[in-house]
N, C-alpha and C positions, 0 to 999 in steps of 0.2 A: 504493502501499501503504498503510496507516496504520502510523503510529509511532507507538511507547508504550516509555519507561522506567519498568523498575521498579526499586525502591529499598529494598533490602534488610539486613540484620545479619548474614543468615546464608546461606550456598550452599555448594553442594559448591565443591570434595572434603570440605569440610564436613559432616559425620553427621547425625544427629537427624530430629527431624518440620520442624521448622520449614523447614532448608535441601531438605528432599523437596519442603516444600508447596511453595514458591516456583520450585524448578528445572520442576514437573510444569507451574506454572502457566505458567512462562514460556516455554515446550519446547511447550505444549499452542497458545499465540494466537502460536506461530509457525506452525504447522501449518494456524492460523487465518486466516491471508495479514496478519496483522500483522507488521512489521519492531520485533521487538524488540529493545532492550539495557536491560544492569544492572549496575546501580552497587553494590556492596558492600564490605566490610575485603578486603584480604589475608588472608584462610586462617585462621581462631584459632582453634575452638569446638573441643571445649571446652577444651582443654589450656590456654588462656590465653597461648600462646604461637604465633607466627606461624611455619606449614611450613616445612621443608625445600625450597629454591625459593624461596621467595618473600621468604626474611629479608633484611634490608638494600635492600629496592626502594620506593621512594616511589608510583609505579601500574605494574602491568600488566596489558597489555591484550591482550586475545585473541578470536578467534574460533571458537566451540562450537558445532556444531551451528546455525551459520551465524546464533547470536545472539552480540550483540559484547559481552564481559564486561570492564567494567573496577571493577581491583578498587583500592582507594585504601588510605593507606597509614594506620594504628591504632596507640597506643599498646596493645599486646593485653596481657590481664591478666583471670583468672578469679578474683582475691581475695575475698576475705568485705569485706575493707574495704570502707566504703562509699566513702570518698576514693576510694582506685584505681580504683573501677569507672565513677565518674564523669568520669575522666580521661579513660577508657579510651572512654566514649558521647562525651565532648567533644573529643577527639580526631578520632573518625569524623566527626562535624559537622561540626569548621573543614576539614576532606580534603573534605564536599561542598560546603561552600562555597564551595571554591576549586574546583572542577570548575564547579560553576556560573555563575561568575568567566568563563571560558574557553573552555567548553562551549556552544552552540546544545541548548537544552530541547527535548523534543518535544511538541506540546499535549498527548498526554497521558500522565497518569505515577499508576502505583500505587505505594505507600508502605505499608512493613510496617509495623505498630504491636502490641508495643513492641518497641523501648525509645521511649519516650515523651518524651523530648529530641531524639535522632535524627531521629522523626516530627516536632515542633514546628521541628526547624531547618526539613525540606523543604516542610514548610506555610508557615513568615515566608517563605521565601523567594523558592518559587513559584508562590506563590497569584498569579493572572492573570485577567481575564476572557477571553481567550483559551484559558485552561488548564484540560483538567479534570483534578481531580485525584481520585484511588480512592483511599479508605486500608483496608488490610486489616487486620483486628483479631484479631487470635489470641488474644489474653489481653487481660482487665480491667484495667492498673495505672492505678491503684495500690492497686485493691481487691484483687488478687491478693495481692499485698507483703502487706499487713494481715495477710488472713486467713493467712499463711504465716510469720506473725511480723516480716515485715523492716521496718516499719514501723509507727511509733507515730502514732498523732493529735497533730500537732505541728504545727508553721511546714513543716519539709519536705514533710509528708504534703498539705499544702492548699494549695502549691505546683507538687505534679503532678498535685493536682485542676483546678487553673488550667490548669495545660497540657494537662489529658486535652480538656476542655471544648472549648479552643480548639484541639484540632485537628479533633474532630469539629465543629466552630463551621465552619468554612475549608473543611473536604471537599468536594465535590458529592458524592460518594457513598461508599460504607460498607460494606464486604465483610465477615460476625463469621461467626465460625466455629461458632457456636454461637446458639439462639433467647436463651438467658438475654444475650451481651451485645445483638443487638438491644435487647429487652426495655429494657435500661440504658440506650441509644444516642437511644432513643424518650422516656424517660423526663427526659432533659437536652432533648431538642430532636424532641419530635412529628412534626414537616412532613420530618424529614433524609431523604433517600433510602436504601434501604439494600435489603441484598440478600444471603441467608442462604449461604455458598460453604462448604461441609463440606469435611476435611481428606479429600475422598475422592484415595483411592491411585489408582495409572494403572500396572497390571501386568499381564501375565499371566501368569499359573498352569497347571503341570501336575500334577493329582493323584497326587502319593504317599503319601495317609496310608497309616498304619501302624494295624491292628486293636489295637486293646486286649487283653493276655493279663490274662483271668479272675484268674490264681492269681497274678500280678503286682501290684505298690501304683499308685496311679495316680500318673503323671508329669506333676506340673505346673511349667510353664516359663513363667520371666521372663524381657525379652529389655527391652533399653531404657537411658535413663538410670538411672545408681545414685545419685542426688541426694538431699539430704535429702528434697524436697518428696514421692518416692516411696515412702520409707520402705523400703525393700525389706530393710534389717537390721534393723528393730525386726519386719518380717515372719520374718524367722528364726529371731529371736527368740522368738516366740507361737507360732507353728504348731505343730499338734499332729502327729506324724510317725507316727503308728498307722498308716496307709494309706497315706500318699502318700510320693514323693518331690519336692525341688524341684530345680531344674536354673535356674541364673543365666549370663544372659550381659548382656555390657556395661559401660561404664566409668563410673567419674564418682567426685563426694565422698567418696563412703563406702565404695570400690571396697577399700582398703584393711581397715577398721576389718569389715570382709565376709569379707575373706579371713581374718583373725584370727580371726576367731568361727567360722569353720570350722574350720579347725587347732585349736584348742582343744576342739571339739565333735566332735571324730571320731567318735564314736556314731550321729551325725544324717547322714541321708540328703539331703545336701545338697552339689553338685556346680558348681562356680564356673568356667565354659570359658572367661571371656575374652570378646574382643571380634570382633565378626565385621562385614561387611561387609552391607547388609541382601539384597544378590543373596543372599549365601552365607545369613545367616538365612532367609531362603525356600522355603529348599532343607532345611534341620534342624526349622523349628516344627514342620511339621505329621506331623513320628515323635511330639511327644509329646500328650498327652490333651487336657490342661484349659491354656489360656493364664492367667494372672492380672495382673490389673492393678489395682495398688493406687495409692489416695493416704495419707497419712500425715493428712490435713487436706481435706474438701472445701471447692473450691476454685471461688468463682461465676465461670461464664461456660466453666471450664473444659472442655471433652471431648475426654479425649485421644482422638489419631487412631490410635491402637492398636487402638482398635475398629473400626475398618475397614478396616484394613491385614489381622487375625487372621480379620476375617469373609471377606473375600476369598479369605484362605488354606480357609478349612472349618475353621479350628478352632474350639473349646469357648472361650468366656471363662466366667472368672469372677472378676467386675466388683466391685471393694471402694475405691469413692470416690465412692459419691454423687454428683448434685446430677441434671444433663441427660444425661451419661453413664448411669447406671444405666437414665434413662427409654429410651433408645436401644435397650439391650441386651434390659432385658423387652420392648418392644413389637415385638422382631423375632426375638423368642425365640430370643438368640444363648447363652446359655449359663444362669448360675446370680447370684443376686446376693446380697450379703453386707452388712451392714449398717457403714457406711462407719465407721472409730475404731473397731470393737464384734470384738474379736479370738475371742471367746467364739463371736460368731456368726459368724464367717468359720467358724472349727472343725467350726460343726456344721451350715454348708452343707455344708461340705466329708462330713462322715460321713454326710450323707444323699446322696451323689452316687451314683447306681445305677452299679456297671460294666457293667451292662448297657446301657447308655447311649449309652458312651463305644464307636462303632461307626461304622465309614464312612458307612453312610447318613444317620445325624446330620449328620455333617461336611460331606457332601454338600449338605444341605436347607440350611447353614448360607451354605456357599458360593456356592446359589442366591440366595436371599436378598440376599447382597452383589451380586451381580449385576445382583437387579430394582430394587434400591433404595440404592444407591451406586456410582450409573456415574459415574465420572468426563467419560467424554466428553459424555455428555446435559449434566451440570453445567454444564461449561464454553462447550458450544452457548450454552446460556442466558445466561452470562456475558460470550460477545462479541456477543452483539444489544445489551445496554445499554451497553458501556464505550467 
């Protein structure tokens, strides 16, 4: 049986797209007769605090679904202070180095990037003529950080660019979550081996769609991270509620501000439902009319995984983020597009949505499209053959 090690900064019981993506990859490769092990920090995302049951531990090893999982010490932090975030990444990097020294590392390793520094540590210490290193690139850093306003074009940014190039250069194969990511890699290393590995979901879904009531308002739902990049607070402030109601699920940096906005504007039809597990969300989301996917700014290389998740659920999408995600929604006829960052256009787009279109037949057609075009198992089968 082929041994393979996956090194990631996010893994269940942490929630979110990153942990889900790596979990399904690990589980899928195990089914494909790989002997999979995972290296990850003690769970701490998104709170920035090590979860109960893992505190005051240096290392926790467990066997879950026949996968060996090694959770290593980290100085956990979700602070906006860049120095503290750097210390957190470095602490995990030091734990990885310690693990590399004292443990036998398989001949095949998948490394998640970002964080760039963690990936750099792995590429630096594990590169060998006899080892194949596969770099799984889910976002383009530092470019994404620049577009989000987290970085400026200074010495630190140029240093991160050099680290990014080193990582690409030393990887034997690069998995990109989007065509834009692969285009960027090719611009730096035209002969690099790459593979488009989308963040397709892997779950079974039983139809429990709810027909829209033609006399009622359109029920729009947002579910996910309430972070700065998503701009859900701005969304609450800018939406025209004459024909809609907004339902919100999730947690994150903007949560308190969103809750305060709802309290201070009781006349607006906004409901914050708190945070649910992914399994629980799959039960409630199809009862809504439309799922909105917003991004405060268009981020090059980023394709929100929610596109594939919602399509699999048969939930029409209102996409408000630009880039490659917009192209996927449009080409697959998954819903409606509003111009990124243009709230007037967003409200205009919503007003043009015909309530007659919000029917079970439309939702079933979206689900059929997802089943045909966003097939996790088919994608995994192709990946297993090249790694």
